[in-house]
Backbone as CSV, one residue per row, in Angstrom:
resi,resn,N_x,N_y,N_z,CA_x,CA_y,CA_z,C_x,C_y,C_z
1,MET,56.683,-64.393,56.782,56.340,-65.011,55.713,55.451,-64.153,54.768
2,ILE,55.913,-64.040,53.682,55.345,-63.304,52.535,54.429,-64.168,51.696
3,SER,53.251,-63.828,51.577,52.428,-64.447,50.470,52.368,-63.519,49.191
4,VAL,52.654,-63.998,48.025,52.670,-63.185,46.855,51.767,-63.759,45.376
5,ASP,51.092,-62.871,44.869,50.413,-63.262,43.781,50.147,-61.960,43.036
6,GLU,49.466,-62.311,41.988,49.156,-61.371,40.954,47.486,-61.330,40.807
7,LYS,46.671,-60.289,40.776,45.525,-60.170,40.316,45.394,-59.585,39.028
8,THR,44.799,-60.225,38.124,45.056,-59.749,36.736,43.402,-59.421,36.381
9,GLY,43.292,-58.555,35.045,42.034,-58.044,34.658,40.921,-57.488,35.338
10,ILE,41.687,-56.785,36.299,40.696,-55.803,37.152,40.311,-54.754,36.188
11,THR,38.806,-54.540,35.842,38.311,-54.044,34.823,37.829,-52.641,35.559
12,ALA,38.401,-51.488,34.760,38.042,-50.270,35.148,36.483,-49.944,34.177
13,ARG,35.555,-49.962,34.966,34.250,-49.588,34.331,33.408,-48.719,35.046
14,SER,32.575,-48.164,34.208,31.548,-47.314,34.585,30.213,-47.637,34.155
15,ARG,29.325,-47.193,34.771,27.613,-47.652,34.487,27.186,-46.446,33.474
16,LYS,26.765,-47.034,32.271,26.271,-46.317,31.249,25.033,-45.286,31.814
17,TYR,24.380,-45.835,32.822,23.191,-44.894,33.174,23.479,-44.690,34.697
18,PRO,23.410,-43.619,35.252,23.440,-43.452,36.718,22.562,-44.232,37.561
19,ASP,23.032,-44.759,38.780,22.344,-45.696,39.647,21.071,-44.754,40.055
20,GLN,19.952,-45.461,40.574,18.955,-44.790,41.289,18.963,-45.076,42.799
21,PRO,18.923,-44.054,43.596,19.040,-44.168,45.046,17.720,-44.828,45.409
22,ALA,17.794,-45.425,46.428,16.501,-46.027,47.208,15.570,-45.113,47.721
23,GLY,14.485,-45.580,47.614,13.408,-44.515,48.214,12.288,-45.332,49.036
24,PRO,11.448,-44.636,49.624,10.342,-45.189,50.473,9.906,-46.601,49.706
25,GLY,9.979,-47.607,50.243,9.390,-48.707,49.472,10.140,-49.267,48.301
26,ARG,11.119,-48.774,48.096,11.822,-49.082,46.862,13.338,-49.365,47.005
27,ARG,13.888,-50.344,46.301,15.157,-50.659,46.568,16.174,-49.778,45.536
28,ALA,17.290,-49.573,45.907,18.153,-48.991,45.080,18.272,-49.787,43.780
29,ARG,18.473,-49.112,42.659,18.654,-49.506,41.328,19.703,-49.359,40.560
30,ARG,20.414,-50.431,40.160,21.624,-50.348,39.224,21.509,-50.653,37.996
31,GLU,21.797,-50.221,36.730,21.596,-50.668,35.305,22.610,-51.458,35.192
32,PHE,22.467,-52.792,34.341,23.468,-53.524,33.970,24.540,-53.267,32.868
33,GLU,24.224,-52.123,32.288,25.067,-51.892,31.242,26.187,-50.967,31.911
34,TYR,27.429,-51.176,31.224,28.469,-50.497,31.662,29.635,-50.035,30.461
35,ILE,30.509,-49.187,30.696,31.190,-48.998,29.676,32.698,-49.346,30.177
36,ARG,33.518,-49.889,29.367,34.645,-50.407,29.850,35.712,-49.424,29.491
37,HIS,36.522,-49.371,30.380,37.880,-48.134,30.238,39.229,-48.903,30.314
38,GLY,39.197,-50.393,30.217,40.436,-50.831,30.386,40.700,-51.583,31.341
39,THR,41.718,-52.332,31.577,42.008,-53.225,32.730,43.409,-52.986,33.366
40,VAL,43.592,-53.373,34.672,44.608,-53.145,35.440,45.212,-54.398,36.181
41,THR,46.284,-54.686,36.154,46.956,-55.911,36.892,47.712,-55.409,37.993
42,ILE,47.626,-56.091,39.238,48.217,-55.735,40.166,49.172,-57.023,40.948
43,THR,50.473,-56.622,41.195,51.239,-57.614,42.145,50.943,-57.309,43.519
44,ALA,50.984,-58.050,44.529,50.655,-58.049,45.955,51.476,-59.055,46.834
45,ALA,52.068,-58.458,47.759,52.637,-59.196,48.800,52.122,-58.964,50.167
46,LEU,51.533,-59.856,50.776,50.942,-59.833,52.050,51.722,-60.628,53.061
47,ASP,52.202,-59.616,54.089,52.850,-59.984,55.441,51.958,-60.920,56.172
48,VAL,52.158,-62.179,56.391,51.197,-62.942,57.089,50.996,-62.565,58.474
49,HIS,52.104,-62.220,58.876,52.200,-61.965,60.368,51.386,-60.538,60.777
50,THR,51.796,-59.475,59.924,50.986,-58.264,60.290,49.607,-58.066,59.500
51,GLY,49.354,-58.739,58.306,48.319,-58.450,57.473,48.544,-57.282,56.632
52,GLN,49.750,-56.718,56.613,49.775,-55.482,55.778,50.397,-55.795,54.442
53,VAL,49.747,-55.008,53.453,49.956,-55.544,51.918,50.952,-54.423,51.435
54,LEU,51.709,-54.827,50.248,52.451,-53.948,49.364,51.809,-54.410,48.123
55,THR,51.488,-53.532,47.334,51.110,-53.708,45.942,51.737,-52.803,44.851
56,HIS,51.704,-53.284,43.632,52.441,-52.698,42.593,51.750,-52.804,41.295
57,THR,51.061,-51.885,40.801,50.588,-52.057,39.271,51.685,-52.408,37.938
58,ILE,51.293,-53.542,37.393,52.249,-53.716,36.373,51.371,-53.839,35.165
59,ALA,52.483,-53.754,34.036,51.766,-53.546,32.437,51.694,-55.160,32.060
60,ARG,52.855,-55.920,32.604,52.892,-57.404,31.998,53.179,-58.283,33.094
61,ASN,52.543,-59.543,33.030,52.810,-60.350,34.025,53.743,-61.344,33.421
62,ASP,55.016,-61.178,33.552,56.020,-61.899,33.075,57.331,-62.027,34.096
63,SER,58.199,-62.752,34.102,59.254,-63.041,34.745,60.009,-61.698,35.359
64,ASP,60.356,-60.859,34.092,61.179,-59.674,34.276,60.389,-58.577,35.313
65,THR,58.986,-58.575,35.149,58.261,-57.823,36.090,58.173,-58.574,37.404
66,PHE,58.125,-59.690,37.482,57.922,-60.287,38.746,59.208,-60.219,39.451
67,ILE,60.290,-60.385,38.872,61.700,-60.076,39.523,61.875,-58.730,40.083
68,GLY,61.352,-57.648,39.137,61.243,-56.280,39.761,60.461,-56.393,40.762
69,PHE,59.591,-57.049,40.957,58.440,-56.725,42.384,59.398,-57.468,43.470
70,LEU,60.132,-58.629,43.392,60.767,-59.229,44.481,62.026,-58.280,44.723
71,ARG,62.611,-57.472,43.815,63.521,-56.491,44.138,63.067,-55.449,45.229
72,GLN,61.849,-54.977,44.698,61.244,-53.969,45.770,61.057,-54.555,47.091
73,LEU,60.508,-55.754,46.984,60.473,-56.505,48.434,61.811,-56.331,48.989
74,ASP,62.804,-56.878,48.192,64.129,-56.968,48.954,64.542,-55.702,49.538
75,ALA,64.170,-54.509,48.995,64.668,-53.117,49.328,63.560,-52.794,50.455
76,THR,62.528,-53.261,50.414,61.544,-52.666,51.357,61.760,-53.361,52.874
77,ILE,62.004,-54.694,52.788,62.015,-55.626,54.090,63.598,-55.386,54.716
78,PRO,63.575,-55.119,55.891,65.042,-54.714,56.530,65.720,-56.005,56.189
79,ALA,67.251,-55.222,56.005,68.119,-56.280,55.847,68.590,-57.460,56.898
80,GLY,68.907,-58.671,56.569,69.145,-59.627,57.738,67.594,-60.420,58.283
81,GLN,66.687,-59.804,57.528,65.319,-60.634,57.958,65.153,-61.511,56.875
82,GLN,64.944,-62.932,57.230,64.683,-63.874,56.323,63.261,-63.612,55.627
83,ILE,63.203,-63.909,54.259,62.081,-63.582,53.519,61.540,-64.961,52.981
84,HIS,60.360,-65.812,53.381,59.823,-66.838,52.765,58.629,-66.363,52.113
85,LEU,58.826,-66.765,50.916,57.657,-66.361,49.758,56.851,-67.543,49.553
86,VAL,55.541,-67.407,49.744,54.650,-68.272,49.304,53.689,-67.983,47.978
87,MET,54.059,-68.816,47.055,53.296,-68.227,45.802,52.961,-69.499,45.044
88,ASP,52.127,-69.151,44.032,51.386,-70.479,43.263,52.563,-70.784,42.106
89,ASN,52.022,-71.634,41.254,52.893,-72.062,40.265,52.760,-71.339,38.868
90,GLY,52.328,-70.093,38.998,51.941,-69.077,37.790,53.417,-69.228,36.915
91,SER,53.462,-69.263,35.703,54.426,-69.291,34.761,55.467,-68.151,35.051
92,SER,54.948,-66.961,35.537,55.881,-65.849,35.999,56.779,-66.118,37.357
93,HIS,56.141,-66.987,38.111,56.797,-67.530,39.288,57.667,-68.856,39.230
94,THR,57.483,-69.567,38.059,58.261,-71.039,38.039,59.310,-70.884,36.862
95,SER,59.288,-69.717,36.152,60.603,-69.576,35.019,61.563,-69.874,35.279
96,LYS,62.754,-70.248,34.572,63.958,-70.507,34.970,64.532,-69.139,35.634
97,LYS,64.420,-67.813,34.894,64.895,-66.901,35.327,64.492,-66.612,36.651
98,THR,63.098,-66.574,37.206,62.445,-66.359,38.388,63.141,-67.198,39.344
99,ARG,63.124,-68.623,39.189,63.900,-69.612,40.206,65.268,-69.215,40.318
100,ALA,65.948,-68.545,39.528,67.307,-68.317,39.720,67.604,-67.163,40.622
101,TRP,66.625,-66.136,40.552,66.723,-65.012,41.104,66.951,-65.193,42.797
102,PRO,65.740,-65.849,43.253,66.067,-65.948,45.027,66.813,-66.949,45.249
103,ALA,67.144,-67.815,44.319,68.155,-68.788,44.684,69.554,-68.089,44.866
104,ALA,69.866,-67.323,44.332,71.063,-66.509,44.363,70.844,-65.429,45.375
105,ARG,69.943,-65.411,46.323,69.943,-64.596,47.476,69.555,-65.409,48.667
106,PRO,70.442,-65.762,49.725,70.418,-66.535,50.749,69.230,-66.352,51.586
107,ARG,68.630,-64.897,51.765,67.599,-64.619,52.545,66.396,-65.035,52.317
108,PHE,65.917,-65.299,50.881,64.946,-65.636,50.457,64.655,-67.134,50.363
109,ALA,63.460,-67.646,50.777,63.155,-69.093,50.710,61.768,-69.036,49.925
110,VAL,61.453,-70.020,48.784,60.511,-70.032,48.075,59.487,-71.277,48.537
111,HIS,58.464,-71.147,48.703,57.443,-72.225,48.828,56.455,-72.119,48.018
112,HIS,55.866,-72.880,47.130,55.113,-73.091,46.144,53.843,-73.780,46.559
113,THR,52.548,-73.154,46.449,51.252,-74.000,47.031,51.373,-75.229,45.854
114,PRO,50.573,-76.226,46.258,50.325,-77.447,45.381,49.513,-76.936,44.208
115,GLU,49.686,-77.544,43.153,48.948,-77.232,41.840,47.363,-77.252,42.203
116,HIS,46.801,-76.348,41.681,45.220,-76.214,41.800,44.835,-75.903,43.000
117,THR,45.702,-75.164,44.185,45.318,-74.868,45.436,45.927,-73.501,45.684
118,SER,45.685,-72.505,44.570,46.213,-71.097,44.904,45.369,-70.593,46.016
119,TRP,44.302,-71.210,46.423,43.502,-70.499,47.504,44.146,-70.601,48.752
120,LEU,45.019,-71.650,48.846,46.067,-71.789,50.149,46.662,-70.582,50.394
121,ASN,47.050,-69.534,49.437,47.650,-68.410,49.309,47.170,-67.368,49.827
122,GLN,47.572,-66.784,51.029,46.703,-66.179,52.027,46.715,-64.549,51.240
123,VAL,47.374,-64.291,50.251,47.070,-63.069,49.652,45.879,-63.050,48.877
124,GLU,45.429,-64.265,48.482,43.942,-64.384,47.771,42.860,-63.847,48.685
125,LEU,42.850,-63.926,49.997,41.950,-63.565,51.101,42.132,-61.967,50.898
126,PHE,43.344,-61.305,50.910,43.283,-59.843,50.598,42.492,-59.626,49.349
127,PHE,42.806,-60.306,48.116,42.103,-59.940,46.928,40.384,-60.092,47.044
128,SER,40.130,-60.819,47.873,38.571,-61.201,48.189,38.222,-59.915,48.695
129,THR,39.075,-59.356,49.730,38.681,-58.280,50.426,38.549,-57.126,49.687
130,LEU,39.631,-56.752,48.661,39.632,-55.680,47.585,38.350,-55.647,46.888
131,THR,37.950,-56.928,46.307,36.905,-57.033,45.277,35.621,-56.741,46.179
132,ARG,35.526,-57.221,47.387,34.175,-56.959,47.988,33.897,-55.595,48.576
133,ARG,35.211,-55.073,48.943,34.876,-53.597,49.483,35.275,-52.501,48.391
134,LEU,35.750,-52.739,47.396,36.046,-51.743,46.411,35.764,-52.062,44.957
135,LEU,36.023,-53.100,44.392,35.983,-53.242,42.986,34.662,-53.868,42.638
136,ARG,34.010,-54.462,43.396,32.421,-55.178,42.874,31.484,-53.932,42.771
137,HIS,31.257,-52.904,43.371,30.571,-51.892,43.237,31.041,-50.545,42.738
138,GLY,32.377,-50.473,42.740,32.964,-48.887,42.292,32.995,-49.026,40.739
139,GLN,32.856,-47.606,40.462,32.762,-47.253,39.121,33.934,-46.499,39.038
140,PHE,34.699,-46.712,37.759,35.972,-46.233,37.570,36.057,-45.644,36.041
141,THR,36.206,-44.530,35.802,36.238,-43.949,34.503,37.204,-44.008,33.749
142,SER,38.524,-44.594,34.189,39.757,-44.635,33.507,40.686,-45.780,34.237
143,ARG,41.610,-46.350,33.516,42.527,-47.227,34.233,43.186,-46.521,35.201
144,GLU,43.626,-44.947,35.073,44.326,-44.285,36.085,43.442,-44.151,37.426
145,LYS,42.172,-43.834,37.437,41.360,-43.815,38.348,41.215,-44.948,38.992
146,LEU,41.367,-46.020,38.423,40.948,-47.500,39.191,42.608,-47.861,39.967
147,THR,43.515,-47.443,39.341,44.911,-47.517,39.778,44.957,-46.801,41.124
148,GLU,44.618,-45.313,40.957,44.683,-44.610,42.143,43.761,-45.004,43.140
149,ARG,42.509,-45.663,42.944,41.492,-45.880,43.980,41.996,-47.281,44.871
150,ILE,42.591,-48.236,44.035,43.519,-49.205,44.478,44.401,-49.044,45.357
151,ASP,45.076,-47.857,45.232,46.579,-47.444,46.068,46.101,-47.048,47.111
152,ASP,44.860,-45.983,47.075,44.282,-45.420,48.213,43.716,-46.375,49.320
153,PHE,43.069,-47.298,48.571,42.420,-48.499,49.318,43.499,-49.328,50.240
154,VAL,44.642,-49.772,49.568,45.681,-50.503,50.116,46.392,-49.588,51.254
155,LEU,46.523,-48.469,50.990,47.163,-47.480,52.220,46.148,-47.448,53.420
156,ASP,44.796,-47.222,52.980,43.861,-47.240,54.234,43.694,-48.536,54.800
157,TYR,44.090,-49.597,53.938,43.718,-50.945,54.681,44.955,-51.225,55.578
158,ASP,46.077,-50.924,55.111,47.439,-51.208,55.933,47.268,-50.319,57.220
159,GLU,47.035,-48.948,56.958,46.874,-48.255,58.109,45.685,-48.597,59.355
160,HIS,44.443,-48.865,58.884,43.528,-49.032,59.747,42.872,-50.620,59.960
161,ALA,42.882,-51.274,58.978,42.249,-52.608,58.893,43.270,-53.947,59.004
162,ALA,44.446,-53.750,58.739,45.449,-54.847,58.600,45.736,-55.532,59.850
163,LYS,45.438,-56.906,59.656,45.819,-57.806,60.772,45.811,-59.170,59.914
164,PRO,46.393,-60.046,60.818,46.615,-61.667,60.363,45.255,-62.078,59.894
165,TYR,45.208,-62.925,58.843,43.935,-63.595,58.661,44.199,-64.755,59.323
166,ARG,43.046,-65.292,60.038,43.142,-66.271,60.710,41.996,-67.641,60.081
167,TRP,43.089,-68.653,59.870,42.245,-70.041,59.309,41.602,-70.609,60.196
168,THR,40.427,-70.859,59.770,39.331,-71.732,60.679,39.201,-73.035,60.109
169,TYR,39.688,-73.435,59.060,39.550,-74.895,58.540,40.591,-75.833,59.301
170,ASP,39.934,-76.743,59.956,40.782,-77.561,60.930,41.324,-78.893,60.232
171,GLY,41.172,-79.080,58.806,41.732,-80.081,58.129,40.712,-81.555,58.112
172,SER,39.788,-81.217,58.829,38.829,-82.579,58.756,37.894,-82.463,57.673
173,PRO,37.593,-83.684,57.019,36.955,-83.610,55.811,35.617,-83.085,55.912
174,LEU,35.034,-82.291,54.909,33.835,-81.491,54.748,32.565,-82.705,54.676
175,LYS,31.601,-82.590,55.320,30.331,-83.473,55.300,29.421,-82.986,54.065
176,ALA,28.974,-83.756,53.276,27.839,-83.242,52.529,26.581,-83.046,53.268
177,THR,25.790,-82.298,52.973,24.478,-82.094,53.607,23.271,-82.585,52.696
């Protein structure tokens, strides 16, 4: 099963002033002002059985771009293996053109998350990992540097950290405290 989604608006930014390292009795300090160097959007596919991720930087988030990514998945995954796609109801996933592409390929089975529940899509867990480990405190002086760092992160993640995410929610109602 493959979980697919996009992460849009990843900002390449650097701090206007350098960070001040921690010292005896003083925390590290980071200035709040930053310089924007543009944004990057990535499409990602997470193999829910292995935890490995395939990402691709995209210029536009439209049906043609998404179908191009599906073609890449089709070429990457061994022939004869069934591909179950789990994705949200974004416009690039539900357009007439996008719906027709996997429908014409018997090895693809598409499953959409219910509306307003994209958090059920496990690739969102990878996006959270990417944000916490790289993006939140990273400084990137250009879109190209940001893309390069994301690619390096994904390669390292797939090699050393990839494992299936384990769901811990058991379906019972949450209690108010």
